N, C-alpha and C positions, 0 to 999 in steps of 0.2 A: 258533395259526397253525402251519402245517407248510410245509416247503419241500424241494425236491430238493437233494442235494449229492453230488458236485460238479455245478455247472451248466455247460453248454457255453459256449464263448467267445461273445461278442457277434457275432463274424463268422460263426461256424457257425450260430447261431440265426437270424440275418438271412437267410442263404442257405437254411436249411430252410424258413422261412416264405415266402420268395419262390418256392420251388419247389412249394409245396403245391397239389395238385389233389384235389378231393373230389366225385366224381360222386354219391355217396350224399346229399350236401347238396342237390343239385339234384333228386334223386328225392323228397325231402321238401319240395319247393318250396311246395306248397299249404299244408302245415301250418306252415311258417315264416311265411307270410303271415298265417295265423290267429293265431299267437303274437304277431307284431309289431302287428297291429291291436289285439289285446287290451292290450298293454303301452303302446301309444301313448296310451291314455286317461290314463295317469299323468302325461303331459307337459303336460296342459292345452290350452287353445285355441292353435291354430297362430298366427293373426294375422300371418302373413307372417314369422315369426321365422326367423332363420338357424339352421342345425343342422349339426353335424359328427358323423358316425357313425364312430367309431374301430373298425377291424376290420369294415368294411362288407361284406366278403366279396363275394357276388354282387349286392349292391345291393337286396336285397328290402326291408329296412327303409327304405332311401332312397325306394323306390317308394311304400311305404305313407305315409311322412311327406310326400312331395310331394303325394299325393292329398289329404291332410288340410289342406294349405295352408302347410306349412313350405317354406323354401328350403334344401334339404339338399345337403351335399357329403359325400364319404366319404374315409376314409384306409384303404388296404388294401395290404399288402405282397405278398400272393400275386399273381403276374402273371396267372395263369389267372383267379382270382376277380375281380381288378380290371378285367380286360378285359370280363368278363361284365357288371359294373356299368356300365362306360363304354358298353357296348352298349345300355343302357337310357337313355342320354342324360345321365349324371351326371358331374360333375367328381369325379375320384377321385385323391387324392394318393398316390403310391406311395413315400413316404419315411417313415422312422421318426418317431414322435410328437414327439420332441425337436427334430428337424430342422424339422418344420412349425411348431412353436411359435416357433422362432428367427426366422421370417419376419414375426412381428408380427400374424398373422391372429387375429381374435377372432370368437366366435359366441355367440348367445343361449343355445343348448343344445348340450351335448356328451354323446353317448351311448357307452357301452362295454358291449355285450352279450356276455357270456361272453368277455371279453378280459383282464381284469386278472390272471387266473391264469396267463396266458402270458408276462407280463413278467418278464424276468430281474432287473430293478431296479424294483419297483413304486413305491417312493418317488420316484425321479427321474422316472419316467413320469407320475405323478400331479402332480408339480410342473409338468411341461410342460403337462399338461391344464389346470391352473389358469390358466396364461398364455393358453390358448386360449378360456377362458370370460370373457366381458365382465363387469365388475363388476355385480352384481345378476342375472347369468345362473345357469344351473343345469347340474349334471352328474348323469347317471343311469347306474348300473352294475348289471349282474347278474353273479353268479358263484356257484359252488358254496359251500356253507356247511359248513366243517369242524367247526363247533361244534354242528351240528344233532344231534338225538337219533339219527337214522338213521345218520349218519356215525360217531358214537361207538359205537353198538351193533354195526355191521358191521365196524368196525376195518379190518383189512387186506383185507377182502372188499368194501369200499365201491367201487362200480364207477367212481367218478370219479377214482380213483387211477390216473393215466395218465402215460406218459412226457412227453406234450405239456403237462401242467400242472406249472408250476414252483413256484407259491405257492398255498397253501390258507388262506383267511382264515375266521374266524368273524365274526359281526356286530360284536362288540366290537373286534376287532383292525382290521377294515376301517374302522370308524367312527373309531378312534383315528388311523389313518394319514391319512384324509381331513382330519381336524381339524388334524393336525400340519403338513400342507402348505399349509393356509390356507383350506380349505372349512369350511362350517358344515353339518353333517348335519341334514336335516329329516325324513327318513323312512327306515324299514327294515321290510321285510316279505318274505314268501315270494314266489317267482316261479314262474309256471305256464308250462310249455311245452305246446304242442299237438303231439302226435306221432301217427303211424299205429300201428295195432295191430301191424303187421308189424315196425316198428322197435322197439317196446317189447318184443315177445317175443324178438327177436334179442338185445337188450341184456340182458334178464334171463337168457336162456340162456347168454350169455357170462360172466355173473357167477356163476351157480349151475350149474356144469357137470354135477352129478349129475342135475339136472332137465332138462337140455338136450334129451334125446330126447323127453320128454313135451311140452315146450314147442314142439318142432318139429312134432309132430303137431297141436297146437292151432293153430299158425301156419298150417298148410296148410288148416285148416277155417274160419279167420276171414277175412272180406274184408280184403284188405290195405289198402284205402283208408279203413277206419274211422278217424276222428279221435278222439283221446282227450285230454282235459285231464289233464296229468300233474304232480302236485305232492305229493311225499312230505316236504316241509319241508326238503330239503337243498339247495335253490337259493334265493338271496336277491336282492332288489332293494333298492338303496340310492339315495337321492336326497340331493343336497347343493347348496348355493348358494355362489357367490363373493360375499362381503360387499361392499357399496358402498364 
């Protein structure tokens, strides 16, 4: 496990997340839907189950979950993203996770897609998530895998080392933390994103600057809307249940 130090104050982080706007996320909308439809299979039959998506952002996963038969709500701190999700007709809570948990709400399923690495105190946030999962319910998390072969080989050049990522887990450390706060881990595997060729080449060029000019030429010759399943083993999906 790795982490940033020092970490900004909780007040500064909350303000930063509330102010986030990301038009590039919207530009990748179609591929986000492809990714979420793929991962939705891991949740099993909807059967009208309630679902809370923590870090719902613009509501794309909520939309996919609703189409499948879930009854979804979101939690999103970004005012811009939360309003986008509300525009799709969803209830989106604009409060921190611990504040929502204190209200006594519970859901059959709680999801955190690429969220846990942004928590300044992952233990306390996952304790709050436990309260939001009804007994017998499940939590699903995706995050970058600091224990993966790619992360260890690339070291300081690993492209997921970003200012916005505060904690970096491996499979063992994330599973340990989930178990310690009261969950029972049931599955861990790699996580596949669907991304555009344009997005991929931009990311690779930013990570390997000597190759950036060549990659820029390739990017201009490749249809930008090509969708690519991207999985180098350094993103993980973990599932856990709250015992009865």
